Every structure is written in C-alpha cells, then in structure tokens.
C-alpha positions as CSV (number, residue, x, y, z in Angstrom):
1,X,0.0,0.0,0.0
2,X,2.7,2.4,0.9
3,X,4.6,1.8,-2.4
4,X,1.3,2.5,-4.1
5,X,1.0,5.8,-2.3
6,X,4.6,6.7,-3.2
7,X,4.0,6.1,-6.9
8,X,0.9,8.2,-6.7
9,X,2.7,11.0,-4.9
10,X,5.5,11.0,-7.4
11,X,3.1,10.8,-10.4
12,X,1.4,14.0,-8.9
13,X,4.7,15.8,-8.5
14,X,5.8,15.0,-12.2
15,X,2.7,16.8,-13.4
16,X,4.3,20.1,-12.3
17,X,7.4,21.9,-13.6
18,X,10.6,21.5,-11.7
19,X,11.3,24.2,-9.2
20,X,7.8,23.8,-7.5
21,X,7.5,23.7,-3.6
22,X,5.4,20.9,-2.1
23,X,3.9,20.2,1.3
24,X,2.5,16.9,2.7
25,X,-1.0,18.5,2.7
26,X,-0.7,18.7,-1.1
27,X,-1.2,15.0,-1.2
28,X,-3.9,14.6,1.4
29,X,-6.3,13.1,-1.0
30,X,-3.9,10.3,-1.9
31,X,-3.7,8.7,1.6
32,X,-3.3,9.2,5.4
33,X,-0.7,11.8,6.5
34,X,1.7,9.3,7.9
35,X,1.9,7.3,4.6
36,X,2.4,10.6,2.8
37,X,5.2,11.7,5.0
38,X,6.9,8.2,4.6
39,X,6.5,8.5,0.8
40,X,8.0,11.9,0.7
41,X,11.0,10.8,3.0
42,X,11.6,7.9,0.5
43,X,11.4,10.4,-2.5
44,X,13.9,12.5,-0.7
45,X,16.2,9.6,0.0
46,X,16.1,8.8,-3.8
47,X,17.1,12.5,-4.5
48,X,13.8,12.9,-6.4
49,X,12.9,15.6,-3.9
50,X,14.9,17.9,-1.7
51,X,13.8,18.8,1.7
52,X,14.1,22.6,2.4
53,X,12.8,22.5,5.9
54,X,10.5,20.3,8.0
55,X,7.6,19.5,5.9
56,X,8.7,21.6,2.9
57,X,10.0,19.9,-0.2
58,X,11.5,21.0,-3.5
59,X,11.0,19.2,-6.8
60,X,14.5,20.4,-7.8
61,X,15.4,22.3,-11.0
62,X,18.9,21.7,-12.1
63,X,21.1,23.9,-14.1
64,X,24.0,22.2,-16.1
65,X,26.6,24.6,-14.6
66,X,25.1,25.7,-11.3
67,X,23.5,22.5,-10.1
68,X,20.2,22.8,-8.2
69,X,18.5,26.1,-8.4
70,X,17.0,26.8,-5.0
71,X,14.0,29.1,-4.5
72,X,14.5,32.3,-2.6
73,X,13.4,32.6,1.0
74,X,10.7,34.9,-0.3
75,X,9.3,32.3,-2.7
76,X,9.3,29.8,0.2
77,X,7.4,32.3,2.3
78,X,4.9,32.9,-0.5
79,X,4.2,29.1,-1.0
80,X,3.6,28.7,2.8
81,X,1.1,31.7,2.8
82,X,-0.7,30.3,-0.2
83,X,-0.9,26.8,1.4
84,X,-2.2,28.4,4.6
85,X,-4.6,30.9,2.8
86,X,-2.8,33.6,4.8
87,X,-1.7,37.2,4.0
88,X,1.9,38.1,4.5
89,X,3.4,41.5,4.8
90,X,7.2,42.0,4.3
91,X,8.9,44.0,6.9
92,X,12.4,45.6,7.4
93,X,15.2,45.4,4.8
94,X,12.9,43.3,2.6
95,X,10.3,46.0,2.4
96,X,13.0,48.4,1.5
97,X,14.4,46.0,-1.2
98,X,11.0,45.6,-2.7
99,X,10.6,49.2,-3.2
100,X,14.0,49.7,-4.6
101,X,15.2,51.7,-1.5
102,X,17.9,49.0,-0.8
103,X,19.9,46.6,-2.7
104,X,20.5,44.4,0.4
105,X,18.8,41.0,0.3
106,X,18.0,39.7,3.7
107,X,18.7,36.1,4.7
108,X,16.4,36.2,7.7
109,X,12.9,37.5,6.8
110,X,10.2,38.6,9.1
111,X,6.6,38.7,7.7
112,X,3.5,40.1,9.5
113,X,0.6,37.8,8.8
114,X,-3.0,37.2,9.6
115,X,-2.0,33.5,9.9
116,X,-0.4,31.7,12.7
117,X,3.0,32.8,14.2
118,X,6.0,30.6,13.7
119,X,9.7,30.5,12.7
120,X,11.1,28.2,10.0
121,X,14.9,27.7,9.5
122,X,15.8,27.4,5.7
123,X,19.3,26.5,4.8
124,X,21.3,29.7,5.7
125,X,18.4,31.9,6.6
126,X,15.1,31.8,8.4
127,X,11.4,32.9,7.9
128,X,9.6,34.3,10.8
129,X,5.8,35.0,10.8
130,X,4.4,37.4,13.4
131,X,0.8,38.4,14.0
132,X,-0.1,41.6,12.2
133,X,-2.3,44.3,13.8
134,X,-5.8,44.4,12.6
135,X,-5.1,48.1,11.7
136,X,-2.3,47.3,9.4
137,X,-4.4,44.5,7.8
138,X,-7.0,47.0,7.1
139,X,-4.7,48.9,4.7
140,X,-5.9,48.1,1.2
141,X,-2.8,49.0,-1.0
142,X,0.0,46.6,-0.9
143,X,2.3,49.5,-2.0
144,X,1.2,51.6,1.0
145,X,1.8,48.7,3.3
146,X,5.4,48.4,2.0
147,X,5.9,52.1,2.3
148,X,4.8,52.0,6.0
149,X,7.1,49.0,6.6
150,X,10.1,50.6,4.9
151,X,9.7,54.0,6.7
152,X,9.4,52.2,10.0
153,X,12.6,50.3,9.3
154,X,14.5,53.5,8.5
155,X,13.2,55.4,11.4
156,X,11.8,58.9,11.7
157,X,15.2,60.6,11.9
158,X,16.7,58.9,8.8
159,X,14.1,59.9,6.1
160,X,16.4,61.7,3.5
161,X,15.1,64.1,0.7
162,X,16.2,61.3,-1.7
163,X,14.0,58.7,0.2
164,X,11.1,61.1,0.0
165,X,11.5,61.6,-3.6
166,X,11.3,57.8,-4.3
167,X,8.3,57.5,-2.0
168,X,6.5,60.3,-3.8
169,X,7.0,58.6,-7.2
170,X,5.5,55.3,-5.7
171,X,2.6,57.2,-4.1
172,X,1.6,58.6,-7.4
173,X,1.2,55.0,-8.8
174,X,-1.5,54.3,-6.1
175,X,-5.1,55.2,-6.6
176,X,-5.6,58.6,-4.7
177,X,-8.8,57.2,-2.9
178,X,-6.7,54.2,-1.6
179,X,-4.1,56.6,-0.3
180,X,-6.7,58.8,1.5
181,X,-8.1,55.4,3.0
182,X,-4.7,54.0,3.9
183,X,-3.0,57.1,5.2
184,X,-5.6,57.1,8.3
185,X,-4.1,53.7,9.3
186,X,-0.5,54.6,9.2
187,X,1.5,55.7,12.3
188,X,1.1,59.5,12.8
189,X,4.6,60.4,11.7
190,X,4.4,58.2,8.5
191,X,0.9,59.6,7.7
192,X,2.4,63.1,7.9
193,X,5.1,62.3,5.4
194,X,2.7,60.7,3.1
195,X,0.3,63.7,3.3
196,X,3.1,66.2,2.7
197,X,4.3,64.2,-0.3
198,X,0.9,64.0,-2.1
199,X,-0.4,67.3,-0.7
200,X,-3.4,65.8,1.1
C-alpha cells in the first residue's frame, strides 16, 4: 500500500514543472498523512525531492553549470502563505528592497501575517511569521503597506530627501482614494510624510 502511495505522490509531482515547492498537505487526497510523509521521505532519499525544511519539499530544477536552483526565501514564504490561505506583509530590509530603496537581500525575513505565528529555518536563513495588527491588515494597497514598513525600518530621523522623492514617485502610482483611506491607518509620523508628499 505504501509503495502505491509513493507512486501516486511521485506521479502527482511530475505533473508540475521542476522548481515547485510541495507540502505533505498537497497529497492529502492520496492517503493518510503518515503514509504521505513516509513516501516523501523515501522520495527525498532517492534524490527525487529535496527537503528545504521540516514538511517543505522541493521538486528540484537543475542547471547544467550551477546544479540545483534553489527558491528564494521569499518564494518559500509565499508558498507557505498560499498553502495556509494567509496574507503576509514584508517588513524591514525586505520592504526597502521591494520598493527599490535598498539593494540588500536579507537572509532572515520577518513577515507580518493574519495566519499563525511561527519560525522556520531554511538553509542559511530563516522565515519568521508574526501576527499583524488588525489596523495594518485594514490597509488596502500593498504598496502603501510596503511604504509604511520601509519607513518604520528607516526610522523617523533617517528619512532623507532622496527617500522622500522615491516614496513620492511610488505614491503617485497608487489610486488617490486608496491613499486617502490607507493614510489614516499609518503611524502618525508616517501619515504626515505621506500627506506632505501627495499634498493631502
């Protein structure tokens, strides 16, 4: 029976492109969770799958020169959020990076989420999910959320005219009605900067 489950799991995986991330729950219709985990462990032993962390597997994509192409920590976090049907909000250096305000790529990423809090160790880095405040989750524009997180990371005293110029450009790509709604939910000092930049 276990062999049959293993074959079914393998067949399901091969229906997807290499580079895809899988979780045991993806195979829940095939059989009981214990048998699924055993099948995944055997496929890992056979080098058919790579284990990225506990309960997180990669159907590896291989490059002729570079070997296995691993997903980024962000791609893994997005896959976890999709599985959990949760919303995730980048914080810190990652928020700055996504807005083009920093070229630094963090190895340890913290996300705010409406899902459950937890920490996951991935290779040389980690993903931490922390409960987001209901106020922040009420912000409608993903770009405004990133701006709030980026400015928080920089701190009130470190907002240069160059940063303000970049934030201004980003704000003009967001529907003004959304900005008016979202600015009310930002910390007071951040709301003040946003209002000044778009002359609210």
